[in-house]
N, C-alpha and C positions, 0 to 999 in steps of 0.2 A: 150655508156654511163658511164661516172665516177662516183666512188662513192666515200664519205670520210666516214671515222670512226671518232665516236664524240671523242672529245678531254678527254682523263681518267683525266686530271686535273682540268677538270670545276666542278665536286662535290665536290673534295675538296676546291678550290676556294669558294663556295659557302659557304661552311661550315665556313670558316675561316670568309667568312663575317658576318655570323649570329652570331660567335662566338663573334667578334669584336663589334657588335652591342648592342650585350648580356652586354660586357664590360662596352662600352660608358654609356649605359642606367643605370648600377649598378654605374658608378663612379658618375653621375651625382644625383644619387639618395644620394648616400655617401656624396658628395657636398651638398647638400639640408640639410640634417640634420644636419651636420654640423655648415651649417649656422645657424639652427635653436639655437643648442647648445650654439654658442657661443653669438648670439643675448639675450638666457635666463640668460645667465651667466654675460652678459655684465652689465645688471638692480643691484641694490645694492638692495638688498632687505633681509626682517627676515628670518629665517629660515622656520617659517610653509608657507611663502609665495614661497621660494624656492623650498620646497617639493612638494608644489600642484603644481606648474608649470614642476616640474618634472614629475610627476603623471600625470598629463596632458600629457605633451610628449609621454608617453607611452601608455596611452589611445588612443593617435590621431591613433597609429598601428592599433588597433581593435585586434581581435581573429588573425586574420591572421598573423600580421605584431608584435605585441607589444612586443614577447622574440626576433625579431632579433632588436627591434630599443635599448632593454635593452643590447644587445651584443653591439652597438651602443657607448650608453651612457656610459659605462663601457672604450670601448676602447678609446674614448674620452677623458675621466679624464687620463685615463694612460700616453696619450701623453702628457695632459695638467696638469703636476704633481701641479704646485703652485694651479690652482683652486681645484683639486682634496685635496689639504693640507686645504685650505681656506675652504673645504665644509666639510672634516673630524671634522677640530676644531670646527666649529660652530653647527654641526652634534651632537659630544658628550657634547660640552657645555650646547647645548639644553636640552639633555638626561637628566644631572645631577639635571637641574631644573625641571624635568617632575615629574607631579604625577601617575605613573604608576598602583598601588590599581584601580583606576574605568575601565579600559580596562579589566584588569586580571581578574577582577570576575564580570563583566557585559557582554563583549563579549564571544559570544558562551557559555552560561551559564543561561539557564531560571533562573526569578525571580521567587521568592520567594511568589508567589501569585497565583490562581486557573487561569487556563487556560483560561474562556472568559474573564476574567481580567485582563490577560496578552495581550489576542489580542485586548482589547479596549485601554490599555494604549499604544500599537504600534503604533494602527489606532491614536490617538492622538497625540502620539508626532510624527508623519509623514505628520498630517495636520497643527497642531502649532509646531513646535518644540523647546524641551526646550532652554532657555539662556544659552548661552558658559562660562565654567568657564577658566579662564586663566590659564596655567599649568595644564589642565588635558588632560589625557593620550588618554581619550573617544573621548573629542572633537575635540581632532587634528586627529585622523584617521577617524572621521565623515567628518572634513573637506577635507582631501585628500579623502576618497571613497564614494562620496556623488550622485554617478550615480547609476542608476537602473539595468545596464548591466555591471560594475565594475567587477561583479565574473567571469564574461566569457572571458574576456582577463587575470585576472589574473592568473586563474589555467593556463594559455599557459604557463608562466615562470616559469621557471624550478628552485625548489630550491638552484643548482648549480650557479646558475646565480646570484641571489640574494647573496650568499655567496661569489662570485670573485667579487661583485660591494662593499661590506661591509668589505671586507678582504682588497680591495685597499685602502679605505678610512680610515681603522684603520691604515694601512703602513706607509700612507702620512700624520696620525695626530700626534699630540705633544702627544707624551707619558705620560705625566701630565694628558691630558684630557682623555686619553684612559680608564688610571688607576681610574680617579675618575668616570667617565661613570659606571664603572664597578663594582665599590664599591656601589654606588647609586642603582644599579640593582638588588644587592644581599642584599641589607637591603629592597630593596621593594618586592623581591620575599619571602625572609623569613617572612616578616610580611602578605603577599597574604598566605604563606601556614598555619601559622599558624591559619587564620580566617578563610580558608578553611574547615580547619579540627575542627575547632569548628560548624561550619556547617552541615558537616556532623557525628558528632557526636549527633548533636542535633533532628536529624531527627529520632533516634532511640525511640523518645516520640511519632511520628505521629501515633495516632491510627490505620489509614489504614494500616500501615505497620504490626504494634502489631496484624491486625487482619488477616491477609495473613499469617503471620511465629509468631506462638503464642509464638516459644523459644525469639525472642527478650525480651519477658517479664520477663524470669527467670534467665538467664544468661547475661554478657557485650557482648554486640555485638564486630564484627569486626570493627565495625564505633567506638566505645570507646575506645577501644586500637590501634588505627589509632591515634585518638586523642591524647593520652597520649605518644605515640611514637614522635608524630611530634614536642610535646613541649619540649620533650628533645632534639632534633634534632635542633630545631630553638634557644633553648637557649645557647646551644655548640656552634652552627657557629655563634651566635652574640658575644659570650665572646670572640671568635678566631679573630672576624672583631675588638674587640676591642684591642687588641695585647695581651690576654693571649695566654701563649707558652704551647698551645695542640694543638694533634695531629687532623688529620681528622676524622669527624665522621664514624664511621663504619655504612653502613646506609641498609646494607641488611635485619636487621629484620624488618625495616620501608616500604620496597618493598615489604615485605612478607606482611605486615598487610595491603600492598594495594591492594595485589594481592587477600588477603581474603575478603576484603572488596566489593572489585568487583565482587568476588563468591557469596557474600553474595546478592547484586543486582539482580546478574542473577538468582540467586535461586528463589527470592521474584517475578521477572518477570516470571520465568517459572509456579510458583505455582498461580499467576494470570492471565495468558494463560489458564491453565488447568484449577483443579478444586477449585480453591478461588475464581474466576470471578477478574475483572478488571471493573477499571471506568475510565472515563478520570481526576479526581483527582490522582489515582494514579500512573497514564501512566506519567502524567505531573511530578508527584514528583519522579518517578524511572528514569527517562531521566535526569532531573534535578541531582539526586545523581550520575548517571553515568558522565555526563559530568564535574562536579565537581572533581569526582576522575581521570577522564583522565587530567583535565589541572593541578591536582596536582602530578601526574606523570611526566606531562612534563616539571614544574619548577623544581620539584627534580632532573630529568635527568640534568637539566641545571646547579646546583646547586652542582652535586656531578660528574661532568665531569675532567676526569683527566690532561686533555691537553686544553690548549688556542682552538687550531682547533675545538674540541668538543664542545667548549663553542659558538664559534662562530656559528659552523653548528646548535646545537639546539637553539640556539637563534634567527637563522635567518628563522630556521622551525616555531619556537614559533609567529615569525614577521609576516609569511606569513599566519597563520592560524588566526591571530589577524585580519588581512586586510580581510581575506576573512568573516571572523563573524563578519564585521563590514558592509558588503554589505545587509547583511539579519537583518540588530541589529531592525530593524522596521518592517520588513516581517512577516504579521499575518498568511500569507500562508504557511510560513518553519514554524511556531510555531505549528499550525495545524496540518500539516501532521506530524511533529515529534511525537507530544504528542498522537496522533490517531493510531498509529501504531501499539501498544500494543495491544489497545483494539479491533481495526481490525484484530487483529491475533487470539485474544482470541475468536473472533465472526468465522471465517473461520476453527479455530480449531475444535471449537464444531460440526462444519458442515460438517467437514472432517470425526470426529469421527462417525456422523451417517452415512456418504455417502458410508465405505464399504457395510452397507445394502442395499443399491440398486444400486449394481455392480455382475451382472452374469457370472461368470466364468466358470460353468461348466451347463452341464443338470438341475440337480436336484435345484442349484439357479433359472435358466431359468423357470423354471416349477413352482418355489415357487412365482416369480416376477409375472409372469402370473394369475397365482391363485389368488394373494392377489389384481391384477388391477381389475382381473374380478370382485370380490366382490363390488369395488369402482364402478366400471361400470353400476353395478343394480343400486345403492343409485344415481349416478348423471343420471341417465334417470329417475326416480322420481323426481330430484329435479328440472331438464327441464321441464318438465312438470309441475310441480308445478309453475315456471317464468313464463307457456305460462299462468296458468291461473291468476296469479297477474296479467299481463299485459292487461287479456282483461277485469277484474272489473272496469277499467273505472279511476283508482285513482289519483290524482293529481300527478305532476309528482315528489314532494319530498316527499311524501309518498312511493309510488310506488318505489323510488328509496331505502328508509329505509327496504320494504319490501324485496325487491331484495335483498339487499345486507347481510340481515338477515337470508334469504332462503341460500344464497352462502356458509354464513360466516360460519354456524350452521351446513349447510350439511359438508362440508370439516371436520370440528371439528367432526363429526359423521365418517365418514370416517376413522379419524386416530383413534379414539376410536376404532374402530371395528377393528383395526390394517389391513385396507386393504391399496393400494398405486393409488396413482393419479400419472398418467405417468408424467405429466409436473411438478411436485413437485420435481423431480429425480434430474433436471441438477442443480441447486443451490448446492445438497449434493455431488453428482459425480464430479461437478469442483472442489472443495475444495479437496476432495480426489486425482484428478489428480494434484491439485500443491499443496498436499503433498508432492505425488512420486518424481515431478519436484524438489523440495528441498531436498529430499533425496540425490536427485544424486550427483557425486564426483563435489565439488565447485558448485553447484547451475549447473550444467548441466547433467542432466540425460541422460541414454543411448538411442539414439532415437530409438531403437528396443522394448526396455521396455516402452517407453509412446506410441510408435503407438500401441503396444498389449492392454495396457489399454485404450487406446482411442476406439480400435475396441469393449471393452469388455463393456465402458461405453454406447457406440452407439447401440449394440446391446441389454444392460439391458432396456434402454431407449424405444426401439422400440418395446420389449417383453411386458413393459406395455402400450404402446399406442393400440398395438392390444389387450391386456387383456380389457382394459376399451373400445374398439371400440365393437370389437365383444357382449360383453355382454349390452352396452348401446345400440347397434340396436337388438338384441336379446328379451331386457326386453320391449322396445318401439314396437316391432312387437307383442309382447305375450301382453300388454296393449291395443293394439290398437285393436286386434281382439276383446278380452273380451269386452272392449266398444263398439263395433260393437256388437256383440252379445246381449249386456246387453241393449246398446240402441237402438239397431237397425239402426243408421246411424253412420257416420264416427265421428272419435273422435275431428278431427280439422276440420275447413270449409277451405273453397277452398280459401278463400284469404290468411288465415294466413298459408296453405301450399305453396301458392306462396312465401310468404315472407320467411319461411324459406326454400325454394330453392334459393331463391336469394340471400338471405344472406350468404351462402358459395361461392357463385361466385368469384374468385380469382381476378378478376379486376373491373367488372363493380360493383361488390358487397362490394369492399375494403377490402373483406376477409383476405387477406396477409397482410393489412395494420392494420387493428385492431388485426389481429392474433400477431404481432409484440408487438403491445401493452400490449396483453396480457402478450408475454416473457418478459417485462420488471419488467411488476408486480411480475410476477413469480419470477425475480431474486431478487428486492427488498422483496419479501417472504420470501426467504431464508436468506437475512441478518436480516430483524425482527426476523426470528427464532433464528438464532445466536445471535442475541443481548438478548432476553429472557432466553436463555439457559445461556448466563455468566452474566445475572441479577441475577438468579437464585442461581447461585453460589456466586455470589456477596453477595446478602443479605441472605445467608445460608437458604432458603425458606424452606429446608426439615426439621433443625431443628425450624424453628419458628412455622411449622404446627403441628409439631410432640408434642413442648410444648404450643399450643395454649390452653386455657381455653376451650374455645367452642366447641372443638372437643373433651374434656374430655369423654363425654358420649361413644364414640365410642369403646372404651376399646383399650388397648396398642398395641396390634399385629393389629387391624384394622385401626388403628391409625395411624400407623408405614407404615402400604402399603400404607394410600392413600397418606401420607405423599411424600413415596417415588415415588410413582405413579405420581403426580402432578409434583414434582423437576424433574424428568427423561423427563416429556413431557411437561414442561413449554412450551419450546421454539414452539415446534411441536404445540401445542394447539391454541397459541397466533398468529403463522406464517400462521398458516392455517384460524383463523379466518380473520386476517388483509386482508389476500389473496383475501376473500371474498368479504370484505368490498370494496377495490380497484376495484374488477370488478365490483362490484354493482353501483359506484358511478362515472364511466366512463362515463357511457352514460349522466348524469345528468350534469356533467361538458361541454359536449360538449352540450347541451340546454342551458346552461346560459351563454357559447362563443357564440355559432354560428357558432363553430366548427364541422368538421365530425370525433365527437372522439365514439368509441364502442370499442367491445373486442369480440374477436373471440376465442373458445376454444377447442381444438380439443376433446373432452368428451363429450361437450354439444353439441356441432355441428353434432357429431355421432349422439346423440341422440335425435336431432331437425330432422335430417335425417331423422331416423326411425320413428318416428311419422309422418311426412307429407308425405313418400313415402307407409306405412301403411296404411294411411287415405286417399288418392287418388294417386294409383299406376300411374305413368308415363311413364312408359315402363321399360325394361333391360336395354336400354342402358343410359335413364338418370338417373337412381340408381348407375350404376359404374361408371358413371361421377362424381356423388354427394360423392362416396365412394373417388374418385382420389382428390375433391377438400379438403375433410377431412383432407385426410393424407398432402396434401400439409400446411392446416392449421396447423397442429402437427408439421410438418419437421420445419415450422417458429418460432412455441411456443418455441419448443425444442432447436432448436440451438440459439436462438436471450439470452433467459436466462442461458444456457450453457456458451454463450461467454463471456456473461459480468459478470458471477460468477466466472469463470476462471481467467478475468483479474482482479477482485478485489483480491480475493484469493493469484495470484501471488504477486500482489501487497503488498499487508497485510504482505507477508514471503519474499518479499526482492528476489524474483528469477525470472527466466525468462527463455523461450524455448531457448536454445541459440544454438542447433543444429535442425532447422525447416525444411530444406531440406532433409537432411537422414531421419528425420521423416517420410514425406510425400511420401519420394520412397520407404521405407517399407510399409506403408500404399497403395499405387500403387500396388506395388510387389503382398500383399498377397489379393487384389480386382483381380489381372489376374489369381493368384494361386487356389487360394479356395474362391471366392467373396459370398458363403454360410455362411462364420464367421461372417461377418456383421450381421446378422440376427441370426443365431443360433450358439450354441458353438461348437465346433469342440467336436467328441468323440474320447477320448484317444484308441491307438492303442491296449493295452489289454484290453479293455473294454469287457463285453461280448456281446454275439449276439442279445441277448435280447435290452440291449442297441443302440445298432447300428440300430435296427429295429425299435425303437423308436424313434432314431436321422430321421432316414427316414423317 
């Protein structure tokens, strides 16, 4: 039998065939684009229509091919110099007659309106667009970039590609038309700079800013100094353009003023995030100030460029920024997200500051959390018994809801006043601390090992509080049940109530895990509410208001100061606890009104209810252990739903993210294999005493 070896030339032939097929396809694609561009320039149209057609040509490339089409357009114009010359001359001629002021002061800069009014105006303009004005740069850009998804393909085109296109058109154009366009642009930019500097200086009189930074009242702020220096600069440059024999203006001091103004905005923003408190109005105002300063910096860099290449480069960068800003000009989501970032940061910052107290990093803090949670478990057991009693009285649904909500809300407030810890209140606070640690990492990328260690500490702390709540709640329920049996001569709960309480913690048939997730969402919301009222207390200067209140003068200065300090520092926690109780109480009523299966399951209350049920009618050891396991499942869902939601919001507010997620999970898995006990109990240091080791064991 004769064998034949494979032809070694076959793979090379197939590779060459594939290459030829690819080249043929590319050539067909280029020919098609060339025909489209030829047809586009064959029509005699005004400049706005030509520009609209060119933008439509790029838009059809989408996110995947817009940059490629940009290169094709540049190559086509380079090969057709006559078309490039004609387009360039028309473009510069259009630029000379264009009013640049509307675009430069409106696009990318919030209007001086309140946030809600700004959103309403944008929504109205989207539904009923304002009439177009001839020669307005704002309307021209709106005509070009009017599609909702234009930003997605615009960002794929690099600045260097725009620069190549404009440089080609500038070289091909008549020199006089280019010079006239440059003079017009400089005149417009000078006027815009002067107006923007006046805007910035006027903000010094804003009462909200003076409330946050008292120094604005006493001395001239950088905003005023910037306006004065900008006025000197614009007058000097205007005289030069009129033909005066003057040297170029030294803008170094002007740059210093811009930098100091930006530092002033940052200082006010930091105070608003911290002790001074913030509001949507302040956040919107500061965002507008920062946008204005950034625009002034870009325009000043354009005017002070030393070479024509730098002028083109910075002008193209400004053009691309205005084009992108046009795509969100009427976006209500964009203005809301940008304006609320500062308030969100202020709220999560307050939660982060308190969150450190809820993290057990050593044995002492671990037992401190357990003791605090044990106290809460005692109160929760009594609250659970009171809720059972309220529901047994047969009130109408609304009255029952009000009483149950007050039982929850006032009970949680009492727990806070007693300095006790509810296990499920921890996640919102610890998540903010975790997000703060992520932010402190280098460039927003924290060390995975450090984040994993913090996550272990958070998990351990939360379960310490859970065990503290559960153990005391069950023990209290047992004592109360035994005392009731001794006093009343019968069980505390009847058999029907016992069956209901045992069925309520069933994970699937009783929908306990779904209801626990609802409670987790309310826990997350209560954390936001607490942070909001913490921020509100700073914003309205609650401490000072209470201390100076005429109705509290009878307390005396010492006790009045203590009362004002306590309420200021605990305002957020008190309101957050109360509203958390209200949210838990009204969930069932919402389900009753809508016909939906809505209810809540809270780990501490479920453990107390389990205790009352099993000590009223003991179902057996296995049923008790099964019930405890179901309660732990409820606690797991409570904790991790609220922690995950709070962590996502806190990181979004801080503008950070966990960039190296896999290494962090790898370290967690390594710790779980090597020393799983640290997930539930803190490791004892090697140098610790024998007594501490025995205590840990």
